[in-house]
C-alpha positions as CSV (number, residue, x, y, z in Angstrom):
1,Q,16.2,-30.1,-3.0
2,V,14.0,-27.1,-3.6
3,Q,15.8,-23.8,-4.1
4,L,14.1,-20.5,-4.2
5,V,15.6,-17.1,-5.1
6,E,13.5,-14.0,-4.4
7,S,14.3,-10.6,-5.9
8,G,12.7,-7.2,-6.7
9,G,12.4,-5.7,-3.2
10,G,13.5,-2.2,-2.3
11,L,12.6,1.2,-0.8
12,V,9.4,2.7,-2.2
13,Q,7.2,5.6,-1.1
14,P,3.7,5.1,0.2
15,G,1.4,4.6,-2.8
16,G,4.1,3.2,-4.9
17,S,4.5,-0.2,-6.6
18,L,7.0,-3.0,-6.7
19,R,7.1,-6.4,-8.5
20,L,8.7,-9.3,-6.7
21,S,10.0,-12.4,-8.5
22,C,10.8,-15.9,-7.2
23,V,12.6,-18.4,-9.3
24,A,12.3,-22.0,-8.1
25,S,14.4,-25.1,-9.0
26,G,14.5,-28.7,-7.8
27,I,10.7,-29.2,-8.3
28,T,8.3,-29.7,-11.1
29,F,7.2,-26.1,-10.7
30,G,3.9,-26.3,-12.7
31,L,2.5,-29.0,-10.3
32,Y,2.9,-26.9,-7.1
33,T,0.8,-24.3,-5.4
34,M,3.1,-21.3,-4.8
35,N,2.8,-19.0,-1.9
36,W,4.2,-15.6,-0.9
37,Y,4.7,-14.9,2.8
38,R,6.1,-11.8,4.6
39,Q,7.6,-11.2,8.0
40,A,7.7,-7.8,9.6
41,P,10.1,-7.0,12.5
42,G,8.8,-8.5,15.7
43,K,5.9,-10.3,14.0
44,Q,5.2,-13.8,12.9
45,R,5.6,-14.8,9.2
46,E,2.2,-14.5,7.5
47,L,0.8,-15.8,4.2
48,V,0.1,-13.0,1.8
49,A,-1.0,-14.7,-1.5
50,S,-1.3,-18.1,-3.1
51,I,-1.6,-19.4,-6.6
52,N,-2.4,-23.0,-7.5
53,R,-1.3,-24.9,-10.6
54,R,-4.6,-23.9,-12.4
55,G,-3.9,-20.2,-11.7
56,N,-6.5,-19.8,-9.0
57,T,-5.5,-17.2,-6.5
58,N,-6.1,-16.3,-2.8
59,Y,-5.1,-13.3,-0.9
60,A,-4.8,-12.1,2.7
61,D,-7.5,-9.5,3.5
62,S,-4.8,-6.9,4.2
63,V,-3.6,-7.0,0.6
64,K,-6.7,-7.9,-1.3
65,G,-7.2,-5.5,-4.2
66,R,-3.7,-4.2,-4.0
67,F,-1.5,-7.2,-4.6
68,T,-1.6,-9.6,-7.6
69,I,0.1,-13.0,-7.7
70,S,0.9,-14.7,-11.0
71,R,3.1,-17.4,-12.3
72,D,5.1,-18.3,-15.5
73,N,5.5,-22.1,-15.5
74,A,7.9,-21.9,-18.5
75,K,10.3,-19.8,-16.4
76,N,9.7,-21.6,-13.0
77,T,8.8,-18.2,-11.6
78,V,6.1,-16.7,-9.4
79,Y,5.5,-13.0,-9.2
80,L,3.9,-10.6,-6.7
81,Q,2.8,-7.3,-8.1
82,M,2.3,-4.9,-5.2
83,D,0.5,-1.6,-5.8
84,S,-0.8,1.1,-3.5
85,L,1.9,0.1,-1.0
86,K,1.5,1.2,2.6
87,P,4.1,1.5,5.4
88,E,2.5,-1.6,7.1
89,D,3.6,-3.6,4.0
90,T,7.2,-3.2,5.1
91,A,8.6,-6.7,5.6
92,V,10.9,-9.4,4.2
93,Y,9.0,-11.2,1.6
94,Y,9.5,-14.9,0.9
95,C,8.1,-17.4,-1.6
96,K,7.5,-21.1,-0.8
97,A,6.2,-24.1,-2.6
98,F,3.2,-25.7,-0.8
99,E,4.0,-28.9,1.1
100,T,7.8,-28.3,0.9
101,T,10.1,-27.1,3.7
102,S,12.6,-24.9,1.9
103,W,12.7,-21.2,2.1
104,G,14.7,-18.7,0.1
105,Q,16.7,-15.8,1.5
106,G,13.8,-13.4,1.1
107,T,13.7,-9.9,-0.3
108,Q,13.3,-6.7,1.8
109,V,10.4,-4.3,1.0
110,T,10.5,-1.0,2.8
111,V,7.6,1.5,2.3
112,S,8.5,4.9,3.7
113,S,8.5,8.5,2.8
């Protein structure tokens, strides 16, 4: 069974930065595309960024140029570096392995002055 543990969220001012981490277990991590999603209050969960096993990345238009996804296969960990944060980035952030059904508990990111 896939287990995912997200961390690194918090309260940050507009223009600030955060780095999220997600440790995965129960899968051969290096073989999976890993995704970061977010869900804001009253909104549907949306895909923010993806990284495949070769390290190729894709981003939602709303975060392109501000967020960077990366992975460390030796540590079974995927990261999301978030810079130039905006209030509209406020959400609970989740990671997920592609084509699996498990979700972690998420980590709250709040961007506010």
